[in-house]
Chimera marker file (.cmm) of the C-alpha trace (Angstrom):
<marker_set name="trace">
<marker id="1" x="-7.036" y="-21.083" z="19.357" r="1" g="1" b="0" radius="0.5"/>
<marker id="2" x="-9.961" y="-23.251" z="21.315" r="1" g="1" b="0" radius="0.5"/>
<marker id="3" x="-8.120" y="-26.097" z="21.626" r="1" g="1" b="0" radius="0.5"/>
<marker id="4" x="-5.523" y="-24.431" z="23.218" r="1" g="1" b="0" radius="0.5"/>
<marker id="5" x="-7.938" y="-22.711" z="25.593" r="1" g="1" b="0" radius="0.5"/>
<marker id="6" x="-9.502" y="-26.204" z="26.372" r="1" g="1" b="0" radius="0.5"/>
<marker id="7" x="-6.065" y="-27.509" z="26.868" r="1" g="1" b="0" radius="0.5"/>
<marker id="8" x="-5.464" y="-24.848" z="29.742" r="1" g="1" b="0" radius="0.5"/>
<marker id="9" x="-8.486" y="-25.163" z="31.185" r="1" g="1" b="0" radius="0.5"/>
<marker id="10" x="-8.128" y="-28.980" z="31.476" r="1" g="1" b="0" radius="0.5"/>
<marker id="11" x="-4.782" y="-28.532" z="33.212" r="1" g="1" b="0" radius="0.5"/>
<marker id="12" x="-5.505" y="-25.594" z="35.588" r="1" g="1" b="0" radius="0.5"/>
<marker id="13" x="-9.283" y="-27.150" z="36.514" r="1" g="1" b="0" radius="0.5"/>
<marker id="14" x="-10.636" y="-23.522" z="35.735" r="1" g="1" b="0" radius="0.5"/>
<marker id="15" x="-12.569" y="-22.120" z="33.189" r="1" g="1" b="0" radius="0.5"/>
<marker id="16" x="-10.744" y="-19.302" z="31.111" r="1" g="1" b="0" radius="0.5"/>
<marker id="17" x="-12.578" y="-15.516" z="31.410" r="1" g="1" b="0" radius="0.5"/>
<marker id="18" x="-14.438" y="-14.690" z="28.454" r="1" g="1" b="0" radius="0.5"/>
<marker id="19" x="-12.844" y="-11.881" z="26.752" r="1" g="1" b="0" radius="0.5"/>
<marker id="20" x="-15.225" y="-8.619" z="26.613" r="1" g="1" b="0" radius="0.5"/>
<marker id="21" x="-15.564" y="-6.763" z="23.417" r="1" g="1" b="0" radius="0.5"/>
<marker id="22" x="-15.104" y="-3.255" z="22.801" r="1" g="1" b="0" radius="0.5"/>
<marker id="23" x="-16.292" y="-1.099" z="20.416" r="1" g="1" b="0" radius="0.5"/>
<marker id="24" x="-14.758" y="2.261" z="19.283" r="1" g="1" b="0" radius="0.5"/>
<marker id="25" x="-16.236" y="4.459" z="17.006" r="1" g="1" b="0" radius="0.5"/>
<marker id="26" x="-13.965" y="6.379" z="15.059" r="1" g="1" b="0" radius="0.5"/>
<marker id="27" x="-14.341" y="9.849" z="13.862" r="1" g="1" b="0" radius="0.5"/>
<marker id="28" x="-13.761" y="11.139" z="10.300" r="1" g="1" b="0" radius="0.5"/>
<marker id="29" x="-10.624" y="12.984" z="11.512" r="1" g="1" b="0" radius="0.5"/>
<marker id="30" x="-9.244" y="9.811" z="12.794" r="1" g="1" b="0" radius="0.5"/>
<marker id="31" x="-7.304" y="7.659" z="9.637" r="1" g="1" b="0" radius="0.5"/>
<marker id="32" x="-5.013" y="5.022" z="9.809" r="1" g="1" b="0" radius="0.5"/>
<marker id="33" x="-1.363" y="6.543" z="9.431" r="1" g="1" b="0" radius="0.5"/>
<marker id="34" x="0.854" y="4.598" z="6.969" r="1" g="1" b="0" radius="0.5"/>
<marker id="35" x="3.916" y="7.010" z="7.038" r="1" g="1" b="0" radius="0.5"/>
<marker id="36" x="7.063" y="5.263" z="7.911" r="1" g="1" b="0" radius="0.5"/>
<marker id="37" x="8.440" y="8.346" z="9.098" r="1" g="1" b="0" radius="0.5"/>
<marker id="38" x="6.126" y="9.244" z="12.147" r="1" g="1" b="0" radius="0.5"/>
<marker id="39" x="7.870" y="9.083" z="15.379" r="1" g="1" b="0" radius="0.5"/>
<marker id="40" x="6.172" y="5.683" z="16.112" r="1" g="1" b="0" radius="0.5"/>
<marker id="41" x="7.631" y="3.782" z="13.148" r="1" g="1" b="0" radius="0.5"/>
<marker id="42" x="11.129" y="5.929" z="12.856" r="1" g="1" b="0" radius="0.5"/>
<marker id="43" x="12.732" y="3.018" z="14.707" r="1" g="1" b="0" radius="0.5"/>
<marker id="44" x="11.827" y="0.127" z="12.867" r="1" g="1" b="0" radius="0.5"/>
<marker id="45" x="12.157" y="2.156" z="9.627" r="1" g="1" b="0" radius="0.5"/>
<marker id="46" x="15.715" y="2.532" z="10.512" r="1" g="1" b="0" radius="0.5"/>
<marker id="47" x="16.158" y="-0.934" z="11.626" r="1" g="1" b="0" radius="0.5"/>
<marker id="48" x="14.577" y="-2.328" z="8.293" r="1" g="1" b="0" radius="0.5"/>
<marker id="49" x="16.796" y="-0.062" z="5.791" r="1" g="1" b="0" radius="0.5"/>
<marker id="50" x="20.026" y="-1.353" z="7.807" r="1" g="1" b="0" radius="0.5"/>
<marker id="51" x="18.859" y="-4.898" z="7.587" r="1" g="1" b="0" radius="0.5"/>
<marker id="52" x="18.196" y="-4.749" z="4.088" r="1" g="1" b="0" radius="0.5"/>
<marker id="53" x="21.636" y="-2.938" z="3.127" r="1" g="1" b="0" radius="0.5"/>
<marker id="54" x="23.168" y="-5.692" z="5.413" r="1" g="1" b="0" radius="0.5"/>
<marker id="55" x="21.427" y="-8.478" z="3.182" r="1" g="1" b="0" radius="0.5"/>
<marker id="56" x="22.111" y="-6.828" z="-0.202" r="1" g="1" b="0" radius="0.5"/>
<marker id="57" x="25.976" y="-6.377" z="0.835" r="1" g="1" b="0" radius="0.5"/>
<marker id="58" x="26.015" y="-10.320" z="1.756" r="1" g="1" b="0" radius="0.5"/>
<marker id="59" x="24.327" y="-11.175" z="-1.550" r="1" g="1" b="0" radius="0.5"/>
<marker id="60" x="26.602" y="-8.964" z="-3.471" r="1" g="1" b="0" radius="0.5"/>
<marker id="61" x="29.469" y="-10.066" z="-1.723" r="1" g="1" b="0" radius="0.5"/>
<marker id="62" x="28.711" y="-13.515" z="-2.593" r="1" g="1" b="0" radius="0.5"/>
<marker id="63" x="27.758" y="-13.104" z="-5.973" r="1" g="1" b="0" radius="0.5"/>
<marker id="64" x="31.025" y="-10.793" z="-6.838" r="1" g="1" b="0" radius="0.5"/>
<marker id="65" x="33.436" y="-13.169" z="-5.169" r="1" g="1" b="0" radius="0.5"/>
<marker id="66" x="32.402" y="-16.678" z="-5.429" r="1" g="1" b="0" radius="0.5"/>
<marker id="67" x="34.197" y="-17.025" z="-9.332" r="1" g="1" b="0" radius="0.5"/>
<marker id="68" x="37.237" y="-16.179" z="-7.470" r="1" g="1" b="0" radius="0.5"/>
<marker id="69" x="37.170" y="-18.928" z="-4.910" r="1" g="1" b="0" radius="0.5"/>
<marker id="70" x="36.063" y="-21.445" z="-7.664" r="1" g="1" b="0" radius="0.5"/>
<marker id="71" x="39.216" y="-20.347" z="-9.872" r="1" g="1" b="0" radius="0.5"/>
<marker id="72" x="41.465" y="-20.562" z="-6.787" r="1" g="1" b="0" radius="0.5"/>
<marker id="73" x="39.868" y="-24.265" z="-6.393" r="1" g="1" b="0" radius="0.5"/>
<marker id="74" x="40.878" y="-25.228" z="-9.724" r="1" g="1" b="0" radius="0.5"/>
<marker id="75" x="37.585" y="-24.473" z="-11.985" r="1" g="1" b="0" radius="0.5"/>
<marker id="76" x="38.040" y="-22.438" z="-15.178" r="1" g="1" b="0" radius="0.5"/>
<marker id="77" x="36.733" y="-19.046" z="-15.883" r="1" g="1" b="0" radius="0.5"/>
<marker id="78" x="33.413" y="-20.192" z="-17.840" r="1" g="1" b="0" radius="0.5"/>
<marker id="79" x="32.680" y="-23.274" z="-15.191" r="1" g="1" b="0" radius="0.5"/>
<marker id="80" x="33.297" y="-20.484" z="-12.249" r="1" g="1" b="0" radius="0.5"/>
<marker id="81" x="30.921" y="-18.025" z="-13.897" r="1" g="1" b="0" radius="0.5"/>
<marker id="82" x="28.584" y="-21.197" z="-14.501" r="1" g="1" b="0" radius="0.5"/>
<marker id="83" x="28.325" y="-22.353" z="-11.222" r="1" g="1" b="0" radius="0.5"/>
<marker id="84" x="28.007" y="-18.859" z="-9.438" r="1" g="1" b="0" radius="0.5"/>
<marker id="85" x="24.937" y="-18.370" z="-12.192" r="1" g="1" b="0" radius="0.5"/>
<marker id="86" x="23.461" y="-21.367" z="-10.626" r="1" g="1" b="0" radius="0.5"/>
<marker id="87" x="23.661" y="-20.716" z="-7.100" r="1" g="1" b="0" radius="0.5"/>
<marker id="88" x="22.232" y="-17.230" z="-7.407" r="1" g="1" b="0" radius="0.5"/>
<marker id="89" x="19.384" y="-18.406" z="-9.630" r="1" g="1" b="0" radius="0.5"/>
<marker id="90" x="18.687" y="-21.301" z="-7.313" r="1" g="1" b="0" radius="0.5"/>
<marker id="91" x="18.468" y="-18.644" z="-4.393" r="1" g="1" b="0" radius="0.5"/>
<marker id="92" x="15.713" y="-17.115" z="-5.769" r="1" g="1" b="0" radius="0.5"/>
<marker id="93" x="13.123" y="-19.581" z="-5.112" r="1" g="1" b="0" radius="0.5"/>
<marker id="94" x="14.768" y="-20.470" z="-1.934" r="1" g="1" b="0" radius="0.5"/>
<marker id="95" x="14.035" y="-16.685" z="-0.688" r="1" g="1" b="0" radius="0.5"/>
<marker id="96" x="10.298" y="-17.236" z="-1.713" r="1" g="1" b="0" radius="0.5"/>
<marker id="97" x="9.924" y="-20.381" z="0.356" r="1" g="1" b="0" radius="0.5"/>
<marker id="98" x="12.029" y="-18.909" z="3.043" r="1" g="1" b="0" radius="0.5"/>
<marker id="99" x="9.613" y="-16.277" z="3.106" r="1" g="1" b="0" radius="0.5"/>
<marker id="100" x="6.635" y="-17.995" z="2.565" r="1" g="1" b="0" radius="0.5"/>
<marker id="101" x="7.922" y="-20.417" z="5.758" r="1" g="1" b="0" radius="0.5"/>
<marker id="102" x="8.424" y="-17.255" z="7.886" r="1" g="1" b="0" radius="0.5"/>
<marker id="103" x="4.779" y="-16.246" z="7.273" r="1" g="1" b="0" radius="0.5"/>
<marker id="104" x="3.606" y="-19.667" z="8.597" r="1" g="1" b="0" radius="0.5"/>
<link id1="1" id2="2" r="1" g="1" b="0" radius="0.2"/>
<link id1="2" id2="3" r="1" g="1" b="0" radius="0.2"/>
<link id1="3" id2="4" r="1" g="1" b="0" radius="0.2"/>
<link id1="4" id2="5" r="1" g="1" b="0" radius="0.2"/>
<link id1="5" id2="6" r="1" g="1" b="0" radius="0.2"/>
<link id1="6" id2="7" r="1" g="1" b="0" radius="0.2"/>
<link id1="7" id2="8" r="1" g="1" b="0" radius="0.2"/>
<link id1="8" id2="9" r="1" g="1" b="0" radius="0.2"/>
<link id1="9" id2="10" r="1" g="1" b="0" radius="0.2"/>
<link id1="10" id2="11" r="1" g="1" b="0" radius="0.2"/>
<link id1="11" id2="12" r="1" g="1" b="0" radius="0.2"/>
<link id1="12" id2="13" r="1" g="1" b="0" radius="0.2"/>
<link id1="13" id2="14" r="1" g="1" b="0" radius="0.2"/>
<link id1="14" id2="15" r="1" g="1" b="0" radius="0.2"/>
<link id1="15" id2="16" r="1" g="1" b="0" radius="0.2"/>
<link id1="16" id2="17" r="1" g="1" b="0" radius="0.2"/>
<link id1="17" id2="18" r="1" g="1" b="0" radius="0.2"/>
<link id1="18" id2="19" r="1" g="1" b="0" radius="0.2"/>
<link id1="19" id2="20" r="1" g="1" b="0" radius="0.2"/>
<link id1="20" id2="21" r="1" g="1" b="0" radius="0.2"/>
<link id1="21" id2="22" r="1" g="1" b="0" radius="0.2"/>
<link id1="22" id2="23" r="1" g="1" b="0" radius="0.2"/>
<link id1="23" id2="24" r="1" g="1" b="0" radius="0.2"/>
<link id1="24" id2="25" r="1" g="1" b="0" radius="0.2"/>
<link id1="25" id2="26" r="1" g="1" b="0" radius="0.2"/>
<link id1="26" id2="27" r="1" g="1" b="0" radius="0.2"/>
<link id1="27" id2="28" r="1" g="1" b="0" radius="0.2"/>
<link id1="28" id2="29" r="1" g="1" b="0" radius="0.2"/>
<link id1="29" id2="30" r="1" g="1" b="0" radius="0.2"/>
<link id1="30" id2="31" r="1" g="1" b="0" radius="0.2"/>
<link id1="31" id2="32" r="1" g="1" b="0" radius="0.2"/>
<link id1="32" id2="33" r="1" g="1" b="0" radius="0.2"/>
<link id1="33" id2="34" r="1" g="1" b="0" radius="0.2"/>
<link id1="34" id2="35" r="1" g="1" b="0" radius="0.2"/>
<link id1="35" id2="36" r="1" g="1" b="0" radius="0.2"/>
<link id1="36" id2="37" r="1" g="1" b="0" radius="0.2"/>
<link id1="37" id2="38" r="1" g="1" b="0" radius="0.2"/>
<link id1="38" id2="39" r="1" g="1" b="0" radius="0.2"/>
<link id1="39" id2="40" r="1" g="1" b="0" radius="0.2"/>
<link id1="40" id2="41" r="1" g="1" b="0" radius="0.2"/>
<link id1="41" id2="42" r="1" g="1" b="0" radius="0.2"/>
<link id1="42" id2="43" r="1" g="1" b="0" radius="0.2"/>
<link id1="43" id2="44" r="1" g="1" b="0" radius="0.2"/>
<link id1="44" id2="45" r="1" g="1" b="0" radius="0.2"/>
<link id1="45" id2="46" r="1" g="1" b="0" radius="0.2"/>
<link id1="46" id2="47" r="1" g="1" b="0" radius="0.2"/>
<link id1="47" id2="48" r="1" g="1" b="0" radius="0.2"/>
<link id1="48" id2="49" r="1" g="1" b="0" radius="0.2"/>
<link id1="49" id2="50" r="1" g="1" b="0" radius="0.2"/>
<link id1="50" id2="51" r="1" g="1" b="0" radius="0.2"/>
<link id1="51" id2="52" r="1" g="1" b="0" radius="0.2"/>
<link id1="52" id2="53" r="1" g="1" b="0" radius="0.2"/>
<link id1="53" id2="54" r="1" g="1" b="0" radius="0.2"/>
<link id1="54" id2="55" r="1" g="1" b="0" radius="0.2"/>
<link id1="55" id2="56" r="1" g="1" b="0" radius="0.2"/>
<link id1="56" id2="57" r="1" g="1" b="0" radius="0.2"/>
<link id1="57" id2="58" r="1" g="1" b="0" radius="0.2"/>
<link id1="58" id2="59" r="1" g="1" b="0" radius="0.2"/>
<link id1="59" id2="60" r="1" g="1" b="0" radius="0.2"/>
<link id1="60" id2="61" r="1" g="1" b="0" radius="0.2"/>
<link id1="61" id2="62" r="1" g="1" b="0" radius="0.2"/>
<link id1="62" id2="63" r="1" g="1" b="0" radius="0.2"/>
<link id1="63" id2="64" r="1" g="1" b="0" radius="0.2"/>
<link id1="64" id2="65" r="1" g="1" b="0" radius="0.2"/>
<link id1="65" id2="66" r="1" g="1" b="0" radius="0.2"/>
<link id1="66" id2="67" r="1" g="1" b="0" radius="0.2"/>
<link id1="67" id2="68" r="1" g="1" b="0" radius="0.2"/>
<link id1="68" id2="69" r="1" g="1" b="0" radius="0.2"/>
<link id1="69" id2="70" r="1" g="1" b="0" radius="0.2"/>
<link id1="70" id2="71" r="1" g="1" b="0" radius="0.2"/>
<link id1="71" id2="72" r="1" g="1" b="0" radius="0.2"/>
<link id1="72" id2="73" r="1" g="1" b="0" radius="0.2"/>
<link id1="73" id2="74" r="1" g="1" b="0" radius="0.2"/>
<link id1="74" id2="75" r="1" g="1" b="0" radius="0.2"/>
<link id1="75" id2="76" r="1" g="1" b="0" radius="0.2"/>
<link id1="76" id2="77" r="1" g="1" b="0" radius="0.2"/>
<link id1="77" id2="78" r="1" g="1" b="0" radius="0.2"/>
<link id1="78" id2="79" r="1" g="1" b="0" radius="0.2"/>
<link id1="79" id2="80" r="1" g="1" b="0" radius="0.2"/>
<link id1="80" id2="81" r="1" g="1" b="0" radius="0.2"/>
<link id1="81" id2="82" r="1" g="1" b="0" radius="0.2"/>
<link id1="82" id2="83" r="1" g="1" b="0" radius="0.2"/>
<link id1="83" id2="84" r="1" g="1" b="0" radius="0.2"/>
<link id1="84" id2="85" r="1" g="1" b="0" radius="0.2"/>
<link id1="85" id2="86" r="1" g="1" b="0" radius="0.2"/>
<link id1="86" id2="87" r="1" g="1" b="0" radius="0.2"/>
<link id1="87" id2="88" r="1" g="1" b="0" radius="0.2"/>
<link id1="88" id2="89" r="1" g="1" b="0" radius="0.2"/>
<link id1="89" id2="90" r="1" g="1" b="0" radius="0.2"/>
<link id1="90" id2="91" r="1" g="1" b="0" radius="0.2"/>
<link id1="91" id2="92" r="1" g="1" b="0" radius="0.2"/>
<link id1="92" id2="93" r="1" g="1" b="0" radius="0.2"/>
<link id1="93" id2="94" r="1" g="1" b="0" radius="0.2"/>
<link id1="94" id2="95" r="1" g="1" b="0" radius="0.2"/>
<link id1="95" id2="96" r="1" g="1" b="0" radius="0.2"/>
<link id1="96" id2="97" r="1" g="1" b="0" radius="0.2"/>
<link id1="97" id2="98" r="1" g="1" b="0" radius="0.2"/>
<link id1="98" id2="99" r="1" g="1" b="0" radius="0.2"/>
<link id1="99" id2="100" r="1" g="1" b="0" radius="0.2"/>
<link id1="100" id2="101" r="1" g="1" b="0" radius="0.2"/>
<link id1="101" id2="102" r="1" g="1" b="0" radius="0.2"/>
<link id1="102" id2="103" r="1" g="1" b="0" radius="0.2"/>
<link id1="103" id2="104" r="1" g="1" b="0" radius="0.2"/>
</marker_set>
């Protein structure tokens, strides 16, 4: 962050304003809400459920119909299911890599 601020100060020729810290006292009645069904989180919860359902639908559609595509391409049943299994198994570490990359 400091390098970004320094670059901005150098380009603009002015010093950035120092942020002021605000300290809030929390009362015992105040607590962090984690209820995903509260009004403020309801839209996000709904969108995440819809997104998750769509992702699962795509994953299972590919998993279900891939052997049929392989058989139509001339592969035997055994090879079609073997290739589909390899694709599904290889996708698991791929999902972890994508999750890690997105967090970075």
